[in-house]
Backbone as CSV, one residue per row, in Angstrom:
resi,resn,N_x,N_y,N_z,CA_x,CA_y,CA_z,C_x,C_y,C_z
1,MET,10.981,69.688,44.224,11.318,68.543,44.354,10.803,68.610,42.288
2,ALA,12.216,68.520,41.819,12.422,68.250,40.292,11.382,66.590,39.856
3,ARG,11.121,67.389,37.964,9.855,66.377,37.897,11.237,65.526,36.578
4,ALA,10.956,64.361,36.088,11.482,63.895,35.296,11.288,64.770,34.272
5,ILE,11.635,64.557,33.145,11.128,65.616,31.715,11.362,64.490,30.933
6,TRP,12.071,63.119,31.229,12.212,61.675,30.095,12.622,60.618,30.660
7,SER,11.608,59.188,30.033,12.257,58.448,30.343,12.762,57.082,29.275
8,GLY,13.708,56.326,29.565,14.248,55.679,28.569,15.025,54.916,29.355
9,ALA,16.436,54.542,28.848,17.490,53.564,29.068,18.391,53.607,28.464
10,ILE,19.837,53.333,29.679,21.062,53.120,28.821,21.333,51.916,28.203
11,SER,21.559,52.443,26.905,21.885,50.558,26.345,23.513,50.998,26.327
12,PHE,24.600,49.998,26.456,25.860,49.576,26.445,25.703,48.250,26.230
13,GLY,26.594,47.712,24.792,27.016,46.139,24.471,25.261,45.406,24.676
14,LEU,25.110,44.372,25.726,24.221,43.687,25.592,22.888,44.174,27.113
15,VAL,23.311,45.797,27.357,22.810,45.484,28.857,21.764,47.160,28.572
16,ASN,20.575,46.599,29.445,20.002,47.998,29.589,19.789,48.201,30.344
17,ILE,20.252,49.609,31.189,19.566,50.453,32.542,18.532,51.539,31.982
18,PRO,16.922,50.783,32.715,16.065,52.350,32.931,16.724,53.203,33.561
19,VAL,16.507,54.423,32.988,16.749,55.445,33.685,15.780,56.807,33.521
20,LYS,15.948,57.964,34.003,15.163,58.917,34.532,16.014,60.307,34.350
21,LEU,15.735,60.843,33.105,16.091,62.109,33.207,16.242,63.527,33.419
22,TYR,16.786,64.401,34.391,16.199,65.616,35.237,17.215,66.609,34.309
23,SER,16.647,68.032,34.209,17.429,68.620,34.117,18.412,69.287,35.243
24,ALA,19.677,69.544,34.857,20.864,69.796,35.940,20.914,70.950,36.352
25,VAL,20.449,72.119,35.444,20.253,73.943,35.641,18.956,74.242,36.160
26,ASN,18.679,75.247,36.902,17.603,76.166,36.358,18.001,77.980,36.199
27,ARG,18.070,78.280,35.000,18.438,79.635,34.525,17.956,80.667,35.459
28,LYS,18.519,81.493,35.623,17.282,82.424,36.386,17.804,83.336,35.890
29,THR,16.671,83.634,34.563,17.123,85.183,33.679,16.086,85.826,34.216
30,VAL,16.227,87.824,34.284,15.235,88.228,34.754,14.820,88.497,33.039
31,ARG,13.347,88.472,33.286,12.595,88.104,31.979,11.609,89.668,32.270
32,PHE,11.350,89.991,30.740,10.498,91.875,30.970,9.546,91.471,29.865
33,HIS,8.342,91.780,29.542,7.440,91.808,28.827,7.770,93.462,28.052
34,GLN,6.892,93.332,27.114,6.728,94.397,26.271,5.771,94.992,26.625
35,LEU,4.976,96.493,26.895,4.253,97.050,27.376,3.768,98.500,26.392
36,ASP,2.849,98.708,26.393,2.562,100.119,25.574,2.952,101.289,26.938
37,LYS,3.686,102.197,26.195,4.323,103.295,27.141,3.361,103.988,27.634
38,ALA,2.080,104.625,27.269,1.061,105.248,27.228,0.574,104.639,28.171
39,ASP,-0.161,103.662,28.492,-1.042,103.327,29.371,-0.900,101.815,30.589
40,GLY,0.704,101.247,30.013,1.436,100.263,31.025,0.830,99.021,30.382
41,LYS,-0.201,98.816,29.244,-0.501,97.402,28.889,-0.127,96.456,28.071
42,ARG,0.472,95.699,28.473,1.034,94.233,27.781,0.797,93.764,25.929
43,ILE,2.222,94.216,25.130,1.674,94.500,23.744,1.549,92.650,23.735
44,LYS,0.817,92.482,22.448,0.907,91.637,21.631,1.325,91.152,20.616
45,GLN,1.592,90.280,19.958,2.721,89.628,18.888,1.449,89.002,17.863
46,LYS,1.759,89.697,16.610,1.078,89.381,15.663,1.544,88.803,14.746
47,ARG,0.954,88.213,13.582,1.497,87.477,12.422,0.623,88.125,11.357
48,VAL,1.798,89.047,10.254,1.377,89.971,9.734,1.327,89.673,8.541
49,ARG,0.943,90.243,7.456,1.779,89.901,6.273,1.972,91.173,5.737
50,PRO,3.632,91.011,5.256,4.636,92.813,5.264,4.193,93.802,4.307
51,ASP,2.792,93.028,3.746,2.568,93.901,1.859,1.191,94.607,2.467
52,SER,0.422,94.399,3.270,-0.965,94.449,3.744,-0.867,94.689,5.186
53,ASP,0.009,93.955,6.170,-0.378,94.250,7.632,-1.419,93.127,7.781
54,GLU,-1.965,92.484,7.289,-3.543,92.055,7.577,-2.814,90.892,8.421
55,GLU,-3.975,90.205,9.492,-3.380,89.171,10.461,-3.583,88.063,9.251
56,VAL,-2.483,86.661,9.873,-2.668,85.741,8.905,-2.735,84.617,10.265
57,PRO,-3.859,83.955,9.626,-4.559,82.640,10.796,-3.359,81.791,10.990
58,TYR,-3.111,81.024,11.990,-2.369,80.111,12.230,-2.815,78.955,11.569
59,ASP,-3.829,78.178,11.647,-4.137,77.710,10.664,-3.154,77.884,9.037
60,ASN,-2.962,78.810,8.819,-2.904,79.053,7.124,-1.388,79.506,7.531
61,LEU,-0.894,78.986,8.510,0.473,79.442,8.763,1.374,77.506,8.196
62,VAL,2.647,77.574,7.214,3.094,76.663,6.613,5.374,76.986,6.780
63,LYS,5.623,75.733,6.664,7.237,76.462,6.930,7.916,76.845,5.778
64,GLY,8.889,77.269,5.963,9.537,77.255,4.475,10.906,77.689,4.414
65,TYR,11.824,77.126,3.728,13.358,77.283,3.699,13.861,78.132,2.634
66,GLU,14.208,79.155,2.841,15.035,79.907,2.329,15.882,79.434,1.579
67,ILE,15.579,79.729,0.016,17.275,78.809,-0.414,17.410,80.017,-1.257
68,ALA,16.593,81.163,-1.394,17.470,82.708,-2.204,16.548,83.880,-1.892
69,PRO,17.114,85.243,-2.175,15.941,85.439,-1.666,14.840,85.920,-2.150
70,ASP,13.795,86.075,-0.988,12.471,85.802,-1.321,11.901,84.202,-2.317
71,ARG,12.871,83.541,-2.571,12.581,81.967,-2.844,12.645,80.884,-1.302
72,TYR,11.343,80.853,-1.497,11.386,79.570,-0.449,10.399,78.065,-0.731
73,VAL,11.550,77.050,-0.499,10.981,75.660,-0.467,10.195,74.976,0.769
74,VAL,8.503,74.500,0.355,7.662,74.750,1.358,7.930,73.419,2.173
75,VAL,7.994,73.119,3.247,7.780,71.498,3.818,6.531,71.567,4.782
76,THR,5.968,70.470,4.604,4.611,69.836,4.765,4.905,69.257,6.618
77,PRO,4.132,69.596,7.495,4.805,68.522,8.568,4.736,66.770,8.832
78,GLU,4.107,66.645,6.834,3.920,64.907,7.035,5.022,64.550,6.393
79,GLU,5.936,65.570,6.103,7.260,65.196,5.190,8.098,65.282,6.335
80,LEU,7.917,66.331,6.960,9.277,66.494,8.352,9.117,64.875,8.984
81,GLU,7.958,64.293,9.191,7.728,63.233,9.985,8.567,62.113,9.322
82,GLY,8.791,61.759,8.228,9.185,61.022,7.310,10.436,61.122,7.299
83,VAL,11.170,62.339,8.102,12.776,62.554,7.909,13.088,62.263,9.179
84,GLU,12.280,62.471,10.453,12.724,62.591,12.008,13.807,61.013,11.725
85,PRO,14.205,61.210,13.053,15.165,60.135,13.799,13.744,59.100,13.734
86,LYS,14.468,57.839,14.110,13.490,56.758,14.611,13.375,57.085,16.233
87,LYS,12.386,57.345,16.407,11.826,57.772,17.905,11.871,56.447,18.975
88,THR,13.100,56.238,19.691,13.132,55.710,20.580,13.576,55.695,21.763
89,ARG,13.664,55.305,23.163,14.124,55.552,24.031,14.834,55.121,24.934
90,MET,15.975,54.817,23.992,17.422,53.923,23.988,18.278,55.235,24.331
91,ILE,19.285,55.462,25.132,20.321,56.332,25.185,21.800,55.606,24.434
92,GLN,22.243,55.162,23.209,23.059,54.254,22.873,24.294,54.965,23.233
93,ILE,24.963,54.136,23.853,26.560,54.202,23.689,27.274,53.562,22.754
94,GLU,27.988,54.603,21.957,28.517,54.356,21.064,30.248,54.146,21.460
95,ASP,31.103,54.946,22.173,31.986,55.001,22.665,32.138,55.649,23.585
96,PHE,33.820,55.195,24.712,34.250,55.103,25.883,35.383,56.394,25.417
97,VAL,35.724,57.455,26.100,36.377,57.978,25.718,37.388,58.545,27.245
98,GLU,38.720,59.131,27.546,39.220,60.323,28.052,38.575,61.501,28.083
99,LEU,38.030,61.884,29.299,37.699,62.993,29.512,38.450,64.377,29.017
100,ASP,40.181,64.821,29.104,40.383,65.344,28.376,40.482,65.498,27.345
101,GLN,40.009,64.280,26.714,40.046,64.850,25.068,38.786,65.498,24.337
102,ILE,37.806,65.776,25.288,36.705,66.786,24.568,36.698,67.888,25.511
103,ASP,37.138,68.983,24.434,36.720,70.600,24.500,35.450,70.547,25.359
104,PRO,35.494,71.610,25.973,33.764,71.785,26.777,33.998,72.885,25.794
105,ILE,34.237,73.173,24.901,32.871,74.129,23.822,31.913,73.003,22.875
106,TYR,32.333,72.039,23.142,31.410,70.675,22.887,30.221,70.882,23.533
107,TYR,30.542,71.319,25.369,28.982,71.152,25.727,27.791,72.053,25.879
108,ASP,26.795,71.663,26.019,25.889,72.071,25.721,24.582,72.478,26.963
109,HIS,23.851,71.328,27.161,23.106,71.465,28.381,23.250,70.466,29.419
110,PRO,23.524,70.659,30.500,23.593,69.448,31.632,22.443,68.922,31.739
111,TYR,22.277,67.637,32.216,21.371,66.446,33.038,21.481,65.427,34.076
112,TYR,20.972,65.245,34.468,21.347,64.078,35.159,20.838,62.728,35.178
113,LEU,20.898,61.651,35.445,20.175,60.511,34.927,20.328,59.990,35.866
114,ALA,18.685,59.317,36.624,18.252,58.844,37.711,17.676,57.171,37.443
115,PRO,18.458,56.582,38.174,17.817,54.689,37.897,16.395,54.972,37.788
116,GLY,16.012,54.055,36.985,14.430,53.952,36.745,14.469,52.339,37.965
117,THR,12.935,52.048,37.611,12.876,50.958,38.805,13.147,50.079,38.432
118,GLY,13.865,48.745,40.055,14.360,47.946,39.569,15.740,48.406,38.926
119,ALA,15.924,49.511,39.098,17.880,48.912,37.802,18.896,50.087,39.085
120,THR,18.340,50.158,40.286,20.017,50.515,40.856,21.107,50.034,40.834
121,LYS,20.837,48.566,40.900,22.147,47.366,41.182,23.051,47.892,39.573
122,ALA,21.961,47.494,38.022,22.282,47.752,37.072,23.820,49.579,37.250
123,TYR,22.909,50.368,37.499,23.130,52.037,37.256,24.647,51.830,38.131
124,THR,24.031,51.767,39.055,25.484,51.492,40.060,26.194,51.395,39.455
125,LEU,26.252,49.409,39.151,27.745,49.139,38.313,27.890,49.679,37.371
126,LEU,27.139,50.307,36.497,28.286,51.146,35.285,28.598,52.500,36.147
127,LEU,28.064,53.071,36.827,28.338,53.910,37.842,29.723,53.864,37.805
128,GLU,30.183,52.938,39.215,31.421,52.503,39.676,32.437,52.121,38.497
129,ALA,31.610,51.606,37.378,32.739,51.562,36.488,33.821,52.251,35.573
130,MET,32.897,53.189,35.741,33.034,54.367,34.824,34.058,55.369,35.851
131,LYS,33.582,55.369,37.012,34.484,56.140,38.107,36.212,55.263,38.050
132,GLU,35.922,54.375,37.796,37.416,53.777,38.462,38.164,53.432,37.079
133,SER,37.250,53.911,35.781,38.593,53.756,34.536,38.577,54.814,34.344
134,GLY,37.842,55.820,34.798,37.883,57.484,34.835,37.730,57.713,32.851
135,LYS,36.494,57.264,32.362,36.070,57.278,30.910,35.003,57.817,31.001
136,VAL,34.395,58.751,29.743,33.250,59.267,29.519,32.427,58.403,28.642
137,ALA,31.275,58.049,28.746,30.432,57.678,27.501,30.060,58.514,26.383
138,ILE,30.219,58.331,25.609,29.610,59.424,24.224,28.434,58.102,23.501
139,ALA,27.149,58.455,23.060,26.273,58.364,22.911,24.990,59.034,22.019
140,ARG,24.040,58.448,21.616,23.208,59.174,20.997,22.050,58.687,21.376
141,VAL,20.536,59.864,21.878,19.558,59.885,22.311,18.805,60.958,21.223
142,VAL,17.016,60.788,21.028,16.448,61.263,20.413,15.557,61.896,21.484
143,ILE,15.363,63.111,21.673,14.654,63.932,22.522,13.926,64.890,22.026
144,ARG,11.855,64.440,22.035,11.894,65.484,21.571,11.840,65.287,20.367
145,SER,11.866,64.290,19.661,12.401,64.408,17.961,13.297,65.281,17.784
146,LYS,14.263,65.088,18.138,15.691,65.698,17.869,16.935,64.570,18.221
147,GLU,17.575,64.305,17.223,18.920,63.454,17.864,19.752,64.208,18.672
148,GLN,20.175,63.387,19.397,21.334,64.653,20.449,22.366,63.716,20.985
149,LEU,23.744,64.228,20.492,25.170,63.690,20.515,25.036,64.030,22.063
150,VAL,25.317,63.419,23.052,25.567,63.527,24.781,26.495,62.350,24.926
151,ALA,27.370,63.310,26.374,28.366,62.750,26.811,27.658,62.249,28.276
152,ILE,27.725,60.697,28.892,27.707,61.080,29.999,28.625,60.280,30.793
153,ARG,28.738,61.006,31.920,30.055,60.725,33.024,30.010,60.801,34.626
154,PRO,30.478,60.143,35.729,29.944,60.271,36.955,30.502,61.651,37.633
155,VAL,29.821,62.255,38.689,29.412,63.471,39.496,28.835,62.794,40.602
156,GLY,29.776,62.553,41.054,29.435,62.775,43.005,28.604,60.964,42.544
157,ASP,27.782,60.750,43.068,27.338,59.491,43.397,25.935,59.251,42.335
158,VAL,26.101,60.086,40.926,25.354,59.924,40.128,25.877,60.223,38.738
159,LEU,25.042,59.967,37.487,25.500,60.012,36.204,24.607,61.135,35.621
160,ALA,25.709,61.970,35.221,25.001,63.080,34.573,25.147,63.257,32.813
161,MET,24.332,63.577,32.148,24.466,63.436,30.893,24.723,64.952,30.004
162,GLU,25.272,65.129,29.279,25.767,66.329,28.668,25.224,66.593,27.528
163,THR,24.572,67.269,27.051,23.833,67.060,25.648,25.130,68.181,24.704
164,MET,26.125,67.473,23.660,26.897,68.160,22.490,26.048,68.722,21.296
165,LEU,27.394,69.716,20.938,27.306,70.048,19.805,28.102,69.043,18.261
166,PHE,27.114,68.795,17.648,28.584,68.352,16.721,29.473,68.665,15.988
167,ALA,29.827,68.111,15.478,31.221,68.857,15.471,31.340,70.430,13.938
168,ASP,30.342,69.598,13.064,30.077,71.216,12.097,29.145,72.047,12.888
169,GLU,28.681,72.023,14.011,27.961,73.228,14.469,28.932,74.317,14.903
170,VAL,30.390,73.615,15.176,31.119,74.703,16.209,32.199,74.885,14.976
171,VAL,32.321,76.514,15.102,33.262,77.084,14.507,34.533,77.281,15.278
172,SER,35.073,76.828,13.803,37.003,77.000,13.748,37.116,78.083,14.247
173,PRO,38.060,78.431,14.560,38.958,79.721,15.300,39.640,80.234,13.904
174,GLU,39.500,79.807,12.622,40.589,79.984,11.784,39.660,80.657,11.052
175,ARG,38.464,80.957,11.199,37.144,81.779,10.646,37.027,82.975,10.874
176,MET,38.031,83.370,12.186,37.737,84.986,12.636,38.980,85.444,12.227
177,GLU,38.470,86.658,11.507,38.576,87.701,11.019,40.350,87.930,11.609
178,GLU,40.220,88.640,13.165,41.415,88.995,13.787,41.663,88.132,14.302
179,LEU,43.058,87.631,13.877,43.548,86.202,14.568,44.949,86.812,15.212
180,PRO,45.773,86.428,16.647,47.060,87.366,17.007,48.091,86.802,15.620
181,ASP,48.700,88.382,15.979,49.831,88.397,14.941,50.680,87.581,15.114
182,GLU,52.037,86.575,14.083,53.104,86.530,15.066,54.262,86.797,15.192
183,THR,53.938,87.972,14.341,55.372,88.371,14.707,55.518,89.556,15.862
184,GLU,54.362,89.793,16.592,53.565,90.501,17.666,53.879,88.957,18.908
185,ALA,54.903,88.119,18.686,55.054,87.542,20.025,55.823,88.311,21.047
186,ALA,55.547,87.580,22.600,56.773,88.509,23.733,57.427,87.816,23.801
187,SER,58.469,88.830,24.380,59.261,88.151,25.205,59.996,87.526,26.215
188,LYS,60.917,86.674,26.263,60.959,86.134,27.254,60.443,86.365,28.948
189,GLN,60.783,87.563,28.428,60.791,88.478,30.265,59.501,88.142,30.334
190,GLU,58.505,89.418,29.123,57.090,89.479,29.410,56.689,88.191,29.670
191,LEU,56.752,86.765,29.101,56.114,85.967,29.359,56.386,85.175,30.770
192,LYS,58.021,85.657,31.311,57.843,85.012,32.642,57.126,85.612,33.927
193,MET,57.191,87.127,33.443,56.237,87.807,34.455,54.659,87.056,34.114
194,ALA,54.293,86.974,32.785,52.842,86.830,32.600,52.329,85.293,33.255
195,ARG,53.648,84.342,33.290,53.559,82.942,34.464,53.385,83.356,35.973
196,GLN,53.863,84.324,36.041,54.277,85.383,37.936,52.807,85.483,38.139
197,LEU,51.787,86.474,37.419,50.961,86.631,37.339,49.588,85.521,37.640
198,VAL,49.499,84.778,36.685,49.191,83.840,36.522,49.026,82.988,37.959
199,GLU,50.114,82.443,38.319,50.480,81.700,39.923,50.025,82.769,41.026
200,SER,50.249,83.839,40.682,49.638,84.800,42.046,48.019,84.540,41.976
201,LEU,47.710,84.448,40.885,46.240,84.662,41.130,45.225,82.907,40.780
202,THR,46.313,82.031,40.955,45.623,80.458,41.095,45.262,80.326,42.330
203,GLY,43.990,79.680,42.258,43.621,79.262,43.404,42.725,77.913,43.349
204,ASP,42.101,77.183,44.249,40.955,76.438,44.158,39.529,76.916,43.114
205,PHE,38.780,76.272,42.452,37.617,76.742,41.855,36.508,76.778,43.318
206,GLU,35.918,77.571,43.484,34.800,77.655,44.328,33.876,78.460,43.536
207,PRO,32.244,77.497,43.101,31.813,78.175,42.331,30.690,79.137,43.279
208,GLY,30.498,78.790,44.244,29.961,79.709,45.290,30.067,80.968,45.362
209,LYS,31.704,80.793,44.872,31.601,82.577,45.171,31.482,83.352,44.112
210,TYR,30.791,83.021,42.502,30.779,84.010,41.592,29.559,83.718,41.832
211,LYS,28.870,85.207,41.274,27.889,85.296,41.404,27.168,86.529,40.544
212,ASP,26.234,86.020,39.679,25.498,86.811,38.895,24.985,88.095,39.577
213,GLU,25.989,88.790,39.163,25.763,90.663,39.984,25.005,91.078,39.026
214,TYR,24.736,91.375,38.292,23.932,92.265,37.069,22.217,91.764,37.559
215,ARG,22.273,90.620,37.364,20.926,90.098,38.017,20.880,90.410,39.041
216,GLU,20.908,90.437,40.336,20.626,90.735,40.991,20.699,92.495,41.930
217,ARG,21.766,93.418,41.053,21.261,94.689,41.080,19.835,95.020,40.056
218,VAL,19.287,94.297,38.721,17.959,94.276,38.539,17.317,93.997,39.215
219,LEU,17.286,92.994,39.850,16.162,92.660,40.477,15.720,93.627,42.267
220,GLU,17.334,94.275,42.433,17.198,95.052,43.344,16.343,96.109,42.875
221,LEU,16.795,96.883,41.509,16.186,97.836,41.040,14.460,97.742,40.787
222,ILE,14.341,96.375,39.905,12.770,96.374,40.532,11.951,96.420,41.892
223,GLU,12.610,95.626,42.561,12.383,95.887,44.010,11.936,97.737,44.673
224,ARG,12.968,98.912,44.240,12.765,99.733,44.778,11.832,100.406,44.061
225,LYS,11.718,99.944,42.677,10.710,100.960,42.128,9.365,100.167,42.183
226,ALA,9.169,99.258,42.501,8.280,99.065,43.065,7.070,99.439,44.640
227,GLU,8.658,99.222,45.092,8.278,100.364,46.603,8.242,102.068,46.133
228,GLY,8.247,102.369,45.114,8.113,103.814,44.451,8.695,104.588,44.676
229,GLU,10.378,104.092,44.598,11.617,104.854,44.704,11.801,105.083,43.384
230,GLU,11.968,106.304,43.643,12.192,107.592,42.286,14.273,106.397,41.688
231,ILE,14.511,106.429,40.923,16.069,105.774,40.479,16.751,106.695,39.722
232,VAL,17.328,107.006,39.841,18.090,107.733,39.290,19.430,107.159,38.664
233,ALA,19.359,107.437,36.940,19.812,106.821,36.037,21.726,107.085,36.539
234,GLU,22.762,106.165,36.555,24.135,106.436,36.643,24.764,106.665,35.500
235,GLU,25.370,107.473,35.987,27.047,107.364,34.247,27.144,106.483,33.664
236,PRO,27.655,106.207,32.512,28.024,104.997,31.996,29.572,104.502,32.278
237,ALA,29.812,103.955,32.528,31.046,102.970,32.860,32.703,103.745,31.817
238,GLU,33.709,104.394,32.426,34.431,104.729,31.535,35.443,103.815,30.768
239,GLU,34.952,103.860,29.339,35.689,102.859,29.077,37.299,102.579,29.425
240,PRO,37.561,101.636,29.572,39.402,101.193,29.561,39.992,102.036,29.207
241,ALA,41.174,102.544,29.354,42.231,103.049,28.917,43.569,101.965,28.437
242,GLU,43.882,102.350,27.054,45.284,101.223,26.593,45.995,101.733,27.221
243,VAL,46.612,100.427,27.626,48.042,100.184,28.104,49.210,99.975,27.207
244,PRO,49.820,100.768,27.044,50.890,100.455,25.832,51.981,99.971,26.033
245,ASP,52.399,100.572,27.352,53.689,99.725,28.345,53.431,97.882,28.750
246,LEU,53.206,96.896,27.612,52.605,95.830,28.388,54.314,95.425,29.990
247,MET,54.821,95.628,30.047,55.789,95.542,30.890,55.626,95.993,32.346
248,ALA,55.052,98.015,32.370,54.443,98.299,33.072,53.310,97.751,33.843
249,ALA,52.287,97.230,32.564,51.157,96.737,33.054,51.291,95.409,33.781
250,LEU,51.986,94.503,33.606,52.272,93.193,34.141,52.662,93.330,35.798
251,GLU,53.882,94.394,35.613,54.287,94.395,37.541,53.442,95.092,37.914
252,ALA,52.306,95.892,37.283,51.607,96.420,38.554,50.619,95.820,38.835
253,SER,50.301,94.459,37.747,49.302,93.342,37.889,49.659,92.626,38.962
254,ILE,50.708,92.266,39.145,52.036,91.114,40.049,51.650,91.728,41.063
255,ALA,52.146,92.955,41.527,52.043,94.369,42.982,50.751,94.295,43.451
256,SER,49.735,94.526,42.647,48.534,93.993,43.298,48.010,93.002,43.670
257,ALA,48.296,91.946,42.911,48.249,90.405,43.203,48.698,89.973,44.828
258,LYS,50.097,90.814,44.876,50.758,89.892,46.509,50.059,90.912,47.423
259,GLN,49.792,91.911,46.985,48.920,93.271,48.594,47.533,92.375,48.418
260,GLN,47.084,91.814,47.863,45.416,91.358,47.867,45.797,89.434,48.573
261,ALA,47.203,89.169,48.198,47.122,87.246,48.826,47.591,87.496,50.183
262,PRO,46.908,86.288,50.384,47.536,86.126,51.855,49.393,85.651,52.296
263,LYS,49.448,86.266,53.304,51.505,85.781,53.669,51.829,84.272,52.973
264,GLY,52.680,84.511,52.272,52.972,83.722,51.478,53.505,83.494,49.936
265,GLY,52.867,84.839,49.222,52.502,85.011,48.090,51.422,84.557,47.507
266,ALA,51.596,83.433,46.808,49.733,82.447,45.910,48.902,82.379,47.139
267,ARG,47.748,82.370,45.949,47.010,82.037,47.121,46.653,80.839,47.057
268,LYS,46.307,80.377,48.614,46.496,79.031,49.025,45.278,78.380,48.852
269,LYS,45.435,77.085,48.772,44.485,76.140,48.148,43.289,75.502,49.187
270,LYS,42.440,75.554,49.300,41.916,75.534,50.503,40.429,74.335,49.981
271,ALA,40.680,72.862,50.998,39.121,72.120,50.772,38.296,72.445,50.341
272,PRO,37.118,72.267,49.647,35.724,72.951,49.489,34.599,72.362,50.670
273,LYS,34.304,73.516,51.508,33.370,73.382,52.701,32.304,73.982,52.541
274,LYS,31.330,73.318,53.320,29.802,73.737,53.020,28.996,74.761,53.688
275,ALA,28.769,75.571,52.534,28.170,77.124,53.403,27.954,77.098,54.179
276,PRO,27.909,77.754,55.684,27.394,77.806,57.153,25.474,78.321,56.767
277,LYS,24.634,77.640,57.391,23.063,78.132,57.292,23.372,79.435,58.069
278,LYS,22.237,79.663,57.263,22.127,81.953,57.554,20.934,81.562,58.958
279,ARG,21.464,82.277,59.916,20.261,82.389,60.964,19.704,83.931,60.934
280,SER,18.368,83.685,60.748,17.566,85.012,60.539,17.882,85.941,61.551
281,THR,17.723,87.526,61.737,18.049,88.736,62.415,17.723,88.466,63.598
282,THR,16.202,87.665,64.095,16.001,87.466,65.170,16.746,86.219,65.755
283,SER,17.107,85.216,65.294,17.970,84.108,65.918,19.203,84.635,66.128
284,ALA,19.748,85.993,65.153,20.873,86.253,65.771,20.693,86.807,66.979
285,ARG,20.357,88.181,67.301,19.751,88.584,68.387,19.194,87.502,69.305
286,LYS,18.613,86.832,69.053,18.326,85.964,70.613,19.732,85.271,70.968
287,SER,20.502,85.036,69.966,21.874,84.132,70.122,22.493,85.021,70.840
288,ALA,22.636,86.162,70.406,23.707,87.532,71.101,23.321,87.353,72.490
289,GLY,21.818,87.605,72.237,20.767,88.114,73.813,21.785,87.074,74.849
290,ALA,21.814,85.532,74.713,21.643,85.135,75.933,23.155,84.491,76.107
291,ASN,23.838,84.994,74.973,25.124,84.553,74.906,25.774,85.799,75.779
292,GLY,25.128,86.781,75.985,25.730,88.140,76.209,25.546,87.604,77.597
293,SER,23.917,87.706,78.243,23.406,87.399,79.402,24.501,86.345,80.293
294,SER,24.731,84.751,79.299,25.399,83.994,79.723,26.212,84.535,79.950
295,GLY,27.148,85.296,79.583,29.018,85.704,79.802,28.895,86.606,80.859
296,ALA,28.127,87.541,80.909,27.379,88.685,82.277,27.829,87.627,83.734
297,LYS,26.926,86.828,83.089,26.628,85.603,84.642,27.610,85.190,84.906
298,LYS,28.367,84.450,83.805,29.952,84.222,83.753,31.005,84.973,84.989
299,SER,30.564,86.200,84.196,31.699,86.741,84.229,31.754,87.372,85.908
300,GLY,30.396,88.016,86.405,30.264,88.005,87.936,30.916,86.771,88.880
301,SER,30.299,85.713,88.924,30.558,84.174,89.372,31.903,84.533,89.014
302,SER,32.228,84.741,88.276,34.479,84.910,88.492,34.774,85.806,89.755
303,LYS,34.314,87.515,89.420,34.250,88.221,90.102,34.223,87.800,91.562
304,ARG,33.230,87.513,91.941,32.893,86.879,93.419,33.379,85.542,93.435
305,LYS,34.039,84.705,93.087,35.020,83.663,93.544,36.377,84.324,93.838
306,THR,36.518,85.011,93.005,37.970,85.923,93.085,38.083,86.667,94.308
307,ALA,36.567,87.284,94.571,36.551,87.895,96.023,36.958,87.528,97.308
308,LYS,36.192,86.054,96.986,36.001,85.182,98.639,37.441,85.128,98.685
309,LYS,38.134,84.205,97.621,39.851,84.219,97.595,40.514,85.297,98.644
310,SER,40.373,85.878,98.214,41.372,87.069,98.476,40.713,87.400,99.970
């Protein structure tokens, strides 16, 4: 069971709604430790001086901001506390906006908001009002001494809160050195075929079909090595060859997509469905055995009835 990591209240107008905050993701990263190759002992990280390799005690460490090479401004914990945002348990809604006005690049980390004690009615009221209006709330909240910009929106029967990047934290694409060259614009025929390719690959978004295949392969590798299996390193993948003929590449892609698509051309859109419950191998065997014997009995019974009639 998930535990709340923060509690406070949503504030909009003169209305306060007590809520509890839950993380909406469980990141699954394969983590490794650094070991000594000689004996497999885990390595410890130490804080040392670069000029003498002498270890510095933790109590002697201070925070410094580099303003020039090897020039630092030292800031004390007390000074940082003086400029920290005012500690509050309020998620202060400032605006309601249209969802399509928010570029996904601004989203950072998702959370769920659950109603606090005695706040179910007010929570449901805000949830339903936001569903009907189709609006997203933009708010500010202080979590762990850091002020966050957040977006609150309905997700099913709960409110979700997504921390957001501030505008000056998002890098403008104009700062990239390699931007598309306007002189290399596609022809009308190329654009038409590109649209056909997009259409042939169009379907409903089904999150469950996208797996972290690399993580699964790493875990499988670890299990095999733990069982004593010797692993033979695979050859590195070949680099994709450049395709100078864009039209030929588009035609080949469309032909390949048509072969993989069901009859009718484009992929059929289907309503999302719940994944079937997995049965253990033992249960499957028992079920198959039961169905097999049952089927044999029915078949034998049918034969006897046919013989009697004849």
